[in-house]
C-alpha positions, 0 to 999 in steps of 0.5 A: 692278239691277231685277228682271225676273221672278218665277218661281213654282215649283210641283209637281203636286198628288196629285190631278193626279198621279193623273189623269195616271196614270189618265187621268181624274178618275173613274178616279182616284176609282174607284181611290182609293175601291176601295182604301179611301181618301178621295178627298174629301181629294185634292179638298180639297187640290187645291182649296186649292192652286189657290186659293192659286196663283191668288191668288199669280198675281193679286197678282204680276201687279200688281207684276211679270211672272211665269211658272210653272216646274214642279218637274220642269223645275228641273234644266234651267231657267236662273235669273238674278240679275234674278229673284225666286223664289216657291216654293208647295208643301211644304217639300220643294219649297223644298229641290228649288228652292234648289240650282238658283237660286244665291242668288237670293232665295226667297219660300216660300209655304205654300198650305195652313197647316192641312195643311202644317207649313211649317218652310221656308214663312214666308209664305202667300198673304195676306202673301207679296206684302210679301216680294216687294215688299221684294225688289224694293226691296232692303229685305228680310231673309233667312237663308242656308242651307249646301248640301252638295256632291258633286264627282266626279273627272270634274268633275261635281257635285251640290248638296243643300239637305237631304241627299245619299245615296251608295250603291247604287241597289237594296237591295244593299250599297254597296261603297266606300273611305271616307277622313275625317281620318286614317282610311281603310277599306273598307266595305260598307253600306246607303249614306251620308247627308250632312245639312245643318243644314236637313236634320237634322230629316228623314232624319238625325233618323230615323237617330238615332231608330232608334239610340236605339231600339236602345240599349235592347238594348245595356246602357247607359242612354242615355235622357238622350242628346240629338242635338247640333244642327248649326251652319249651316256644318256637315254630318254624315255617317252610314254606314247599317248598316255590315257588318264582315267580313274585308274590310270595316270599321265603325270610321268611321261618322259625322263632322262636315264644316265648312270645308275638311274633306272626306269622300272616297269611292272606289266599288268598285261595278261598276254601280248606284252612285249619288249623289242629293240631297234624296230625288229619285232622278232627279236623280243622279250615277253612282258606279261603279268608278273614280269618286271623290267629294269631299263637303263644304260648297258655295260656294253658299248658299240665300237664304231671304227672311224676313217681317221688313223690314230 
């Protein structure tokens, strides 16, 4: 099957978002500098990004037709197997993209290697074209990443590359019934995080950091404790700040999901219940009273192209 298009996925730079907010570059500069910020940094970041983007477009145009899709249009854009996806931006953009492309190869490009760590960005604007050409010929290496899935009793579903959040849309407590294995209990908490292996260095790690910090007040020496690394086919769920009362329990607070193992959640929230993925609150499912969510690994996987040639 020959590839028809390369789809370049990008996001607005911080400078572009500021100009969109304040209408002009001059007004954006006035706002940042009046707040004590360094506007030059915004300009440098924007300049480097667009130079990398232009280089990517020029090189792609010599080998395959291409077009740009903004991140905000990802939920409605229809990808197909005759495409290769080039993500240019930060690691989070790879996460935002992967759940929509259904195992289409992703070539992830770091536009500014001095600014971004790029854990999920093995290519840059100078070497990415080799990865694209390898995909075109079918001679490429890739690694698969497990996605998390939330499926509701009405058939709706949401995928996550890094993590799912299940809870309340505001800072009020979330109320729900949780079932895992042979245990079931009613809970009131700040919500539940479900993390994939790729997401375990993000939101999940911050929860562990908080836990290790609190342990100094518990009385045992936990200084040698280490976080058990998730395997690729595993998810971890953690209940954030569960509150124990006459009506709610706090005994079921963490676990590993793999294979057919599921986490089942029944909402007791009349309004404002929500499930969102990868930190994007605008990409969500309602999780209100009468809704049951089944959480587990998805059948789809993300396919990330690596620089190595097969």
